[in-house]
N, C-alpha and C positions, 0 to 999 in steps of 0.2 A: 543803557538808556536808548530810547528810540530817537528818531530825528526831531521829535518835538520835546525832548528832554524828559520824557517819562521813564521811570524805572521799568526795565523788562523783567518780569517775574519769570522764574524758571523752576523746574524740578531740580532737586539736588543732583549734581553730576560731579565728576572729578574736576571739571573746570569752573564750577560755580563757587561762589563765595557767600557766606552767611553774614548778615549784619547783626547788630546787637539785638534786634527785634526778632531774630530767627527767620527773616525773609531771605530767600536765596535769589541771587541775581547773577547774570552773566556779565563779567567785566568787559569793557571795551578793549580793543587791541592795545591801546596806549596804557590803560590801567592794568591790563594783564602783564605787560612787560615790567611795570613797577612792582606788581605783586611777586613776580619771579625774582626780582632783586631782593625783596623783603623776606623771601623764604630761605635765605641763606642762614643756616643754623650756626650757633657758636659750637665749635668742636674741640677747643683746647683752652684752658685757662691756667696761666702761670701765677702762682702766689708767692710773693717775696717773703723770705723768712730770715731771721737772724740766727736762730738756733734750730737746726734740722730735727734733732731728737725730740725737742719739746713740741715743735709743730706737728710732727708725725703722731705723737701721743695724743695731742689735742684733736686732730681730725679723725683719727681712728676711734677715739673714745666718744667724741660728740656725734659723729655722723657715720661711723662704721666703714670709713674708706680703707682700702688696702693700697700697698705701696710696692714699687719695684725700683731699686736704685739703678739709675742710668749712669750716674757718676756721684762722687761724694757731695757735689754741689747742686745736683739736679736729680730729684727723686720723683718718678712718675707716680700718679695716683689714679685710681678708678673709683668712681663715686657709688657704684652699686652693681649688683648682678645684672648682666645684660645691658647695662648703660653704655652708651657710646661716648658720652661726654667724659672727658678726663682732662688731665693736664699735669702740672708738675709743681712741686715745692722747689723754689730756686733760692739757694743761699745767696744772700745779699750782704755786701760789705758797706752799704750806705749807712751812715749814722742815723738818718731819718728816713723812714718809709712813708709813703703816702698814707695819710690818716683819713681825711674826709673828702678829698678831692678825687678827681678821676672817675673811672668806670666803677659802678657798683655791680657786683656779681650777686645774684639771688640764688639761693639753694631751695629747691622745692622739698618741703617736709610734710608729713601727715599731720603733725600737731606742733604748732609753734610753742605752746606751753611746755610740752615734753622736750622739744629741741633746746629751748632756752635753759631748762633745768640741766640737761647734759652739758651745754656750753659752760655754765657756771661751775659744774662739778669737775670739768676738765681744765679749768683755769681761765676761761674766756670771760668777757664782760658783756652785759646787756646794755646796749646804747639806747634802744627804743623798744618798749614793750609792744606786744601784739596790738596792731592798729588796723581797723577796718579800712579797706581801700575806698569803698563806696560803690554804689551801683551794682551790688551783688557780685563783685569781682574778687572777693576773697580778702585775705589779711596779709600784712607784712610786719616784719620786725627787723631790727638791726642789732648786730653784735660786733664785738671787737675780739679777734682771736688772740692767742698768746703772743703773737708777733706784732700786734698793733694794727693789723689789717681790718678795715671796716667791711662787713659783708651783710647782705640782706637775707632774710628768710621769707618764703612765700608759702601759704597754705590756702586751699579753697574752703577750709572750715575753721 
């Protein structure tokens, strides 16, 4: 914004930001520092499991993940070719795992309908069917894996 509060329009550059209307603007120094903090990507997600073999079978079958054992209680996974995001299945001795509270991890899929069919065939449950987010922002769904963890699915179609 300029000194009178008007938005400064700019051509797209590495430092410009697009709003939902496709307009590009140059953020103020204060806003730029907030944007830098917001651009910190998730890099590792640990999923608590009760039964390691069952969980590996579920995630391999439903989403094609591959695994590498770090220890018997901690198995690393990779979500896809060239993907940097990964994490681990962590053996938990807790009697109850978080079901509906806490952080929701969303997995990006090409087709929610196809992903939910794989989830069911691998022993998971559909918690919420494909639902439009609104504002042309895509679709979400929720599932429960074989270990009781609630996760989200996201697709732009």
